[in-house]
C-alpha positions as CSV (number, residue, x, y, z in Angstrom):
1,M,-34.8,-67.2,7.1
2,K,-32.1,-64.8,8.5
3,K,-29.3,-63.5,6.4
4,I,-26.0,-62.8,7.8
5,L,-23.0,-61.2,5.7
6,V,-19.8,-61.8,7.1
7,I,-17.1,-59.2,5.8
8,G,-13.2,-60.6,5.9
9,A,-12.3,-64.0,6.0
10,G,-9.0,-63.5,7.7
11,R,-7.0,-64.8,10.7
12,S,-9.5,-63.8,13.2
13,A,-12.5,-65.0,11.6
14,S,-12.0,-68.8,12.0
15,S,-13.9,-69.7,14.8
16,L,-16.5,-66.7,13.7
17,I,-17.3,-68.7,10.4
18,S,-17.3,-71.9,12.2
19,Y,-20.0,-71.1,14.8
20,L,-22.2,-69.0,12.5
21,L,-22.1,-72.3,10.0
22,K,-22.5,-75.0,13.0
23,H,-25.9,-73.3,14.3
24,S,-27.1,-72.2,10.9
25,A,-29.8,-75.2,10.5
26,Q,-31.2,-74.6,14.2
27,Y,-31.4,-71.0,13.6
28,N,-32.2,-71.1,9.7
29,W,-29.6,-68.6,8.9
30,H,-27.6,-68.2,5.6
31,I,-24.1,-67.0,6.1
32,T,-22.3,-65.1,3.0
33,V,-18.6,-64.7,3.4
34,A,-16.7,-61.9,1.6
35,D,-13.3,-61.2,1.0
36,V,-10.8,-60.0,-1.7
37,S,-9.7,-63.5,-2.0
38,L,-12.4,-66.4,-3.0
39,D,-10.0,-69.1,-1.7
40,L,-9.7,-67.9,1.5
41,V,-13.2,-67.7,1.8
42,L,-13.5,-71.1,0.3
43,S,-10.9,-72.5,3.2
44,K,-13.4,-71.2,5.6
45,T,-16.5,-72.5,4.5
46,E,-15.8,-75.3,2.9
47,N,-18.8,-75.2,0.6
48,H,-21.4,-75.4,3.6
49,P,-24.8,-75.9,2.3
50,R,-25.8,-72.6,4.3
51,S,-22.7,-70.4,3.0
52,T,-22.0,-68.1,-0.1
53,A,-18.7,-67.3,-0.9
54,I,-17.6,-63.9,-2.9
55,V,-15.1,-61.9,-3.8
56,F,-15.5,-58.5,-2.3
57,D,-14.5,-55.5,-2.3
58,V,-15.3,-52.9,0.2
59,N,-14.4,-49.8,-2.0
60,D,-16.9,-50.7,-4.7
61,A,-19.9,-48.9,-3.3
62,A,-22.5,-50.5,-5.5
63,Q,-21.5,-54.2,-4.4
64,R,-21.3,-53.0,-1.0
65,E,-24.5,-51.7,-0.6
66,K,-26.2,-54.6,-2.7
67,E,-24.6,-57.3,-0.2
68,I,-25.7,-55.1,2.3
69,A,-29.6,-54.4,1.5
70,D,-30.0,-58.5,1.0
71,V,-29.1,-59.2,4.6
72,D,-30.1,-58.9,8.3
73,I,-26.8,-58.1,10.0
74,V,-23.1,-57.5,9.0
75,I,-20.3,-58.6,10.9
76,S,-17.4,-56.6,9.5
77,M,-13.8,-58.0,10.2
78,L,-12.2,-55.5,8.3
79,P,-9.3,-53.2,9.6
80,A,-10.9,-50.6,12.0
81,F,-10.3,-47.5,9.0
82,M,-12.5,-49.4,6.8
83,H,-15.9,-49.7,8.8
84,A,-17.1,-46.3,8.3
85,D,-18.8,-46.9,5.0
86,V,-20.1,-50.1,6.1
87,A,-21.6,-48.6,8.8
88,K,-22.9,-45.4,7.4
89,D,-24.7,-47.9,4.4
90,C,-26.0,-50.4,7.1
91,V,-27.6,-47.4,9.0
92,R,-29.1,-45.8,5.8
93,L,-30.4,-49.5,4.7
94,K,-31.4,-50.5,8.6
95,K,-29.4,-53.3,8.8
96,H,-27.8,-54.4,12.1
97,L,-23.8,-54.2,12.2
98,A,-21.5,-55.9,14.6
99,T,-17.7,-55.2,15.0
100,A,-14.8,-56.2,17.3
101,S,-13.2,-52.9,16.9
102,Y,-13.0,-49.8,19.1
103,V,-15.7,-47.2,18.6
104,S,-14.5,-44.9,16.0
105,D,-15.8,-40.7,16.1
106,A,-17.1,-41.9,12.6
107,M,-19.2,-44.8,14.2
108,R,-19.9,-42.5,17.2
109,E,-21.7,-39.8,14.6
110,L,-23.9,-42.9,13.4
111,D,-25.5,-43.4,16.9
112,S,-28.4,-41.0,16.5
113,E,-29.6,-41.9,13.3
114,A,-28.9,-45.7,14.1
115,R,-31.7,-45.3,17.4
116,K,-33.7,-43.5,14.7
117,N,-33.7,-46.6,12.4
118,G,-34.1,-49.3,15.4
119,I,-30.8,-51.0,14.4
120,V,-27.5,-51.6,16.6
121,L,-24.3,-50.8,15.9
122,M,-22.2,-53.5,18.1
123,N,-18.7,-52.3,18.7
124,E,-15.7,-53.8,20.9
125,I,-17.4,-57.1,21.0
126,G,-14.1,-59.6,20.3
127,L,-11.4,-60.5,22.8
128,D,-9.7,-56.8,23.8
129,P,-12.0,-54.7,23.5
130,G,-14.7,-57.4,24.1
131,I,-14.4,-60.1,26.4
132,D,-12.5,-57.5,28.5
133,H,-15.2,-55.3,28.7
134,A,-18.0,-58.0,29.8
135,S,-15.9,-60.1,32.0
136,A,-14.7,-57.0,34.0
137,M,-18.4,-55.5,34.8
138,K,-19.6,-58.6,35.4
139,V,-16.9,-58.1,38.9
140,I,-17.7,-54.2,38.6
141,D,-21.5,-54.9,39.1
142,E,-21.0,-57.7,41.7
143,I,-18.5,-56.0,44.2
144,K,-20.9,-52.5,44.0
145,A,-23.6,-55.2,44.7
146,K,-22.4,-56.2,47.7
147,G,-21.6,-52.5,48.9
148,G,-18.3,-52.5,47.6
149,K,-16.4,-49.0,46.5
150,I,-13.8,-49.9,43.6
151,T,-10.7,-47.7,44.2
152,S,-7.9,-49.3,41.8
153,F,-8.8,-51.3,38.6
154,H,-5.9,-52.8,36.4
155,S,-6.6,-55.1,33.2
156,Y,-4.2,-56.6,31.1
157,C,-4.1,-58.9,27.8
158,G,-2.2,-60.3,25.7
159,G,-2.3,-62.7,22.5
160,L,1.1,-64.8,22.8
161,V,2.0,-68.1,22.2
162,A,1.5,-71.3,24.5
163,P,4.5,-72.6,26.1
164,E,4.5,-75.7,24.4
165,S,4.8,-74.0,21.2
166,N,7.2,-71.5,22.7
167,D,10.5,-72.0,20.5
168,N,12.1,-68.9,19.7
169,P,13.9,-66.2,22.1
170,W,11.1,-63.4,21.9
171,G,8.2,-65.8,23.1
172,Y,6.2,-64.4,20.2
173,K,4.5,-65.5,17.0
174,F,1.7,-64.0,14.9
175,S,-1.7,-64.7,15.8
176,W,-3.9,-61.5,14.1
177,N,-2.9,-58.8,12.0
178,P,1.1,-58.0,12.2
179,R,0.8,-54.6,11.0
180,N,-1.0,-54.0,14.1
181,V,1.3,-55.5,16.4
182,I,4.2,-53.6,14.9
183,L,2.2,-50.4,15.2
184,A,1.0,-50.8,18.8
185,G,1.4,-48.5,21.3
186,Q,2.0,-45.4,19.0
187,G,0.4,-42.4,20.7
188,T,0.7,-41.7,24.3
189,A,-0.2,-44.1,26.9
190,Q,-2.8,-42.2,29.3
191,Y,-3.9,-43.7,32.6
192,L,-5.1,-42.8,36.0
193,E,-2.4,-43.5,39.4
194,K,-3.8,-42.6,42.9
195,G,-6.0,-39.8,41.4
196,K,-3.3,-38.2,39.2
197,L,-3.2,-38.0,35.2
198,K,-0.2,-40.0,33.9
199,F,1.3,-40.0,30.6
200,I,3.7,-42.0,28.7
201,P,4.8,-41.2,25.0
202,Y,5.3,-43.7,22.6
203,N,9.4,-43.4,23.2
204,R,9.3,-44.3,26.5
205,L,6.3,-47.0,26.5
206,Y,8.2,-50.2,26.3
207,T,10.6,-48.9,29.1
208,Q,7.8,-48.3,31.7
209,T,6.7,-51.3,32.2
210,N,4.9,-53.8,34.8
211,T,5.3,-57.0,36.1
212,I,2.1,-59.7,36.5
213,E,2.0,-63.0,37.3
214,V,-1.1,-65.7,36.2
215,D,-0.8,-69.0,38.5
216,G,0.2,-71.9,36.4
217,Y,1.8,-69.6,33.4
218,G,4.3,-67.6,35.2
219,K,5.2,-63.7,35.0
220,F,4.5,-61.4,32.1
221,D,5.6,-57.8,30.6
222,A,2.8,-55.5,30.5
223,Y,2.8,-51.8,28.9
224,A,0.1,-49.6,29.3
225,N,-2.4,-49.3,26.4
226,R,-3.4,-45.8,24.8
227,D,-6.2,-44.7,26.5
228,S,-7.6,-45.9,30.1
229,I,-9.5,-42.8,31.2
230,G,-11.7,-42.9,28.5
231,Y,-13.3,-46.0,30.3
232,R,-14.4,-44.7,33.5
233,E,-17.7,-43.6,32.5
234,P,-18.7,-46.8,30.6
235,Y,-17.6,-48.8,33.3
236,G,-19.3,-46.8,35.9
237,L,-16.0,-45.8,37.6
238,Q,-16.1,-42.1,37.4
239,N,-14.6,-41.4,40.8
240,I,-11.8,-44.6,40.8
241,E,-8.2,-43.7,41.8
242,T,-6.3,-45.8,39.7
243,M,-7.3,-47.4,36.5
244,L,-5.1,-48.8,33.7
245,R,-5.6,-50.8,30.9
246,G,-2.6,-52.7,29.6
247,T,-1.3,-55.2,27.1
248,L,1.1,-58.6,27.9
249,R,4.2,-60.0,26.2
250,M,6.6,-62.5,27.4
251,P,9.5,-61.5,29.9
252,G,12.0,-59.7,28.1
253,Y,10.0,-58.6,24.9
254,C,9.2,-55.2,26.0
255,K,13.0,-54.3,26.6
256,A,14.0,-55.7,23.2
257,W,11.1,-54.0,21.2
258,N,12.1,-50.7,22.7
259,V,15.5,-51.2,20.2
260,F,13.1,-50.9,17.1
261,V,11.1,-48.0,18.7
262,K,14.3,-46.0,19.5
263,L,15.7,-46.4,16.3
264,G,12.5,-45.6,14.5
265,L,12.3,-48.8,12.9
266,T,8.6,-48.6,13.7
267,D,8.4,-45.5,11.9
268,D,5.1,-46.0,9.0
269,T,5.3,-42.1,8.1
270,Y,7.5,-42.5,5.0
271,K,8.7,-44.9,2.3
272,I,12.7,-46.5,1.8
273,H,12.9,-46.9,-1.9
274,E,15.2,-49.7,-3.2
275,A,15.0,-51.6,-0.1
276,D,15.9,-54.5,-1.6
277,Q,19.7,-53.5,-2.7
278,L,20.0,-53.6,1.6
279,T,20.6,-56.2,3.7
280,Y,19.0,-55.8,7.5
281,T,22.4,-55.2,8.6
282,Q,23.0,-52.4,6.5
283,L,19.2,-51.1,7.5
284,L,20.2,-51.0,11.3
285,E,23.7,-49.0,10.3
286,A,21.7,-46.4,8.3
287,F,19.8,-45.5,11.7
288,L,23.0,-45.3,14.2
289,P,25.4,-42.6,13.9
290,N,28.5,-43.2,11.9
291,G,31.6,-45.1,13.9
292,T,34.3,-47.7,13.1
293,T,33.2,-50.5,15.0
294,S,30.3,-53.2,14.1
295,V,27.1,-53.1,13.7
296,K,26.5,-54.8,16.7
297,D,28.5,-52.7,18.7
298,R,27.6,-49.4,17.6
299,L,24.0,-50.6,18.7
300,I,24.9,-51.5,22.2
301,D,26.6,-48.0,22.6
302,F,23.8,-46.2,21.0
303,M,21.0,-48.2,23.2
304,G,23.4,-47.6,26.4
305,E,21.8,-49.3,29.5
306,E,18.5,-50.1,27.6
307,I,20.5,-53.1,26.3
308,D,21.7,-56.4,27.7
309,E,23.0,-59.7,26.3
310,E,19.5,-61.2,26.2
311,V,18.2,-58.2,24.0
312,V,21.2,-58.7,21.8
313,Q,20.3,-62.4,21.6
314,K,16.7,-61.7,20.3
315,L,18.1,-59.2,17.5
316,E,20.6,-61.9,16.5
317,W,18.2,-64.5,16.4
318,L,16.4,-62.3,13.9
319,D,19.3,-62.3,11.8
320,L,19.7,-58.5,12.1
321,F,23.5,-59.1,12.3
322,S,23.7,-61.7,9.5
323,H,23.3,-59.6,6.2
324,T,20.1,-61.1,5.5
325,S,18.8,-59.4,2.2
326,V,15.7,-57.2,2.6
327,Q,13.1,-59.0,0.2
328,L,10.8,-55.7,-0.4
329,K,11.5,-53.3,-2.9
330,E,10.1,-50.8,-0.9
331,G,8.4,-50.1,2.1
332,S,8.4,-48.0,5.2
333,P,10.8,-49.0,7.9
334,A,7.6,-50.6,10.1
335,Q,7.0,-52.5,6.8
336,L,10.4,-53.8,6.2
337,L,10.6,-55.0,10.2
338,Q,6.9,-56.5,9.2
339,H,7.9,-58.6,6.4
340,L,11.0,-59.9,8.2
341,L,9.4,-60.8,11.4
342,E,6.5,-62.4,9.3
343,S,9.0,-65.2,8.4
344,K,10.2,-65.6,11.4
345,W,7.4,-65.5,13.9
346,L,5.3,-67.4,11.7
347,L,2.7,-69.9,13.6
348,K,3.7,-73.4,12.5
349,P,0.8,-75.4,11.6
350,D,0.2,-77.6,14.8
351,D,1.8,-74.3,16.6
352,K,-0.6,-73.2,19.5
353,D,-0.9,-69.6,20.6
354,M,-2.2,-68.6,24.0
355,I,-4.7,-65.7,25.0
356,V,-3.6,-64.1,28.6
357,M,-6.1,-61.8,30.3
358,Q,-6.2,-60.7,34.2
359,H,-8.1,-58.1,35.7
360,Q,-6.7,-56.6,39.2
361,F,-9.6,-55.1,41.3
362,E,-9.0,-53.2,45.0
363,Y,-12.3,-52.2,46.7
364,I,-13.4,-51.0,49.9
365,Q,-16.2,-52.9,51.8
366,N,-17.1,-52.9,55.2
367,N,-14.3,-50.5,55.9
368,E,-11.5,-52.8,54.9
369,K,-9.4,-53.3,51.8
370,Q,-10.0,-56.3,49.4
371,V,-8.1,-57.3,46.1
372,L,-9.7,-59.6,43.7
373,H,-7.7,-61.1,40.7
374,S,-9.9,-62.5,37.8
375,S,-7.5,-64.5,35.4
376,L,-8.7,-66.2,31.8
377,V,-6.1,-68.1,29.8
378,V,-7.2,-70.0,26.6
379,K,-5.2,-71.7,24.0
380,G,-5.4,-72.5,20.5
381,D,-5.8,-75.8,18.8
382,D,-3.3,-75.1,15.8
383,S,-2.8,-72.4,13.6
384,V,-5.9,-72.2,12.1
385,H,-8.2,-72.5,14.8
386,T,-6.1,-70.0,17.0
387,A,-7.0,-69.1,20.4
388,M,-6.9,-65.6,19.1
389,A,-9.7,-66.4,16.4
390,K,-11.8,-67.9,19.4
391,T,-11.7,-65.1,21.6
392,V,-12.5,-62.6,19.0
393,G,-14.9,-64.3,16.7
394,L,-17.0,-66.5,19.4
395,P,-18.3,-62.9,21.2
396,L,-19.3,-61.6,18.0
397,A,-20.9,-64.8,16.8
398,I,-22.7,-65.2,20.1
399,T,-23.8,-61.6,20.3
400,V,-25.3,-61.6,17.1
401,K,-27.3,-64.9,17.5
402,Q,-28.6,-62.8,20.6
403,I,-29.6,-59.6,18.3
404,L,-31.1,-62.1,15.4
405,S,-33.3,-64.0,17.8
406,G,-34.7,-60.9,19.4
407,K,-33.1,-61.6,22.4
408,L,-31.1,-58.3,22.5
409,Q,-33.1,-55.7,21.8
410,L,-30.4,-52.7,21.9
411,S,-30.2,-49.6,19.2
412,G,-27.4,-47.5,18.2
413,V,-23.7,-47.4,19.3
414,Q,-23.2,-50.3,21.7
415,I,-20.3,-52.0,23.7
416,P,-20.9,-54.7,26.1
417,T,-20.6,-53.2,29.1
418,S,-24.3,-53.6,30.0
419,K,-25.7,-56.6,31.9
420,V,-28.3,-57.7,29.2
421,I,-25.3,-57.9,26.9
422,Y,-22.1,-59.4,29.3
423,E,-24.7,-62.0,31.0
424,P,-25.7,-64.4,27.9
425,L,-22.4,-63.8,26.5
426,L,-20.4,-65.0,29.5
427,K,-22.8,-67.9,30.0
428,E,-22.1,-69.5,26.6
429,L,-18.4,-68.7,26.3
430,E,-17.6,-70.9,30.0
431,E,-19.9,-73.3,28.2
432,L,-17.5,-73.2,25.2
433,G,-14.0,-73.4,27.8
434,I,-13.6,-69.8,28.0
435,V,-13.6,-69.4,31.8
436,F,-12.6,-66.7,34.4
437,V,-10.7,-68.0,37.4
438,E,-11.6,-65.3,40.5
439,K,-8.9,-65.3,43.0
440,E,-9.0,-63.1,46.5
441,I,-5.8,-62.1,47.1
442,K,-4.7,-61.4,50.7
443,G,-2.1,-58.8,51.8
444,V,-1.2,-57.8,48.2
445,V,-1.4,-54.4,46.8
446,S,-1.2,-54.1,42.9
447,S,2.1,-53.3,41.3
448,K,2.8,-49.5,40.2
449,S,2.9,-48.4,36.7
C-alpha cells in the first residue's frame, strides 16, 4: 500500500482530495489529510474508508516528522512560505513532495540533496503555475518540431466568476486564498518587449494593462506578473524577443483596484490599532488629504484622471461611502480591506467560478509570420467544487499518481516543463474536461504591454 499525506484542506484542496479518494482502491492508496481544522478535513474526506483525518500543526517539528516518515509522498497545500520545513523533512526522510507553489530559493537549495536521495520535489504543478507551463510547453515543443522559431509569447490566466454567477460590478468573487488576491502584484513586474527589458512598479501595475479576448467569453483586463523573464530558460526560449506572463480580471477591475493601491489600502507592513472604532468611510478619509468636501469628492479629486463613474460605482457597492463599521479590532490596511471584501465577494453555495487561460504565440515558419492562440475556459460546479480547486488540485493528483506508479522517475526540484511530465498530465486533464482550444489567428499582431 502507498501512503499519501495531504497537508492543508482549504479551498483549493477539494478536487485533489476527491480524486485521490476516488482512485484509492484501484491504486491501493491510503490518504491522510491534515489541517488545523478537523471539521474542515472531515468535510472533504467524508469518513472515506481509505482516509485518515488528523489535526496538524506544521510548526510542531515532532508531529511533522512523525507524519512524513510514515508516508511515501507528501502533498503540501500550505501557503508557499510554509513549504520549507516540510521540504527539508521530506529530503532528510527520503519522501517525495509535490506543491502547487513557485520554486522558492529555499526549495532550490534542496535540489542536490534531493537528487542524491533519489526523491522528487515537484513544484509549480497546479494551475498558474502548473497547467500554464504544461500547456505552453506542449505548443512550444510542437512549433520547434516543425521548424518554427518563436519570437513572441504572452500567457494570461485568471480565476474569475462565471457569467451566470456574476452579480456584482467588480465581476469577482473569492475562489482561492483572499490574502493572495489582496497582495497580488506587489513588487515590480519584469518582462521583455521587442528585445528590451521592461519594468512596471507596483504603483503603476494596474494602470498599464492589456486587453485580451477569448472566443465566446469576451474581453478581459490583463496585468503583468512579477517575473516573466525568469521563464525564458525553463521554456527553452532564451533568444525570444517578447515574453510576458499576466493575470486576468473582468473589464474595469484593474482601474478600480488601482484606487486601493494608490491610497495605500493594500499595504501589509503595519497595523492600524482600534480599527473597530472606525467606519470604512473614516478609513478612506484617513488616507486622503484634508479638505472640506465629502470623502467621495476628495477621493475623486485625489485620483484625478485615474477614476471614472464606473469606478465610483464599484466603490459604492462595497459600502465604502455609507459608514459601514470596520469589524476587526486591529489589522494592516490590507487585512482590513480583505475583511470587507470577504463579505462582499463571497461565492454563494450554488455560484460557479471560472478559470480563463490564454497563450499567444508568434513564430516564424518558412519565412512567414504565424500567430497561434491556445485558450482554456473551465467552470466550477459550485462553491466547493470550484474551477480553481479542479485546476489546482487535479494536476497535483495526476502527477502524484505518476510518481507513485513509477511512471515518472525523476529526482530533484522539478516543474512541469518536460514532456515526460506534461504529456500524461495534459492527456488526463483532457479526459476530465480541461481542454485547450488552439486557433490560428490570421493578420493579428499581439497587443502591446
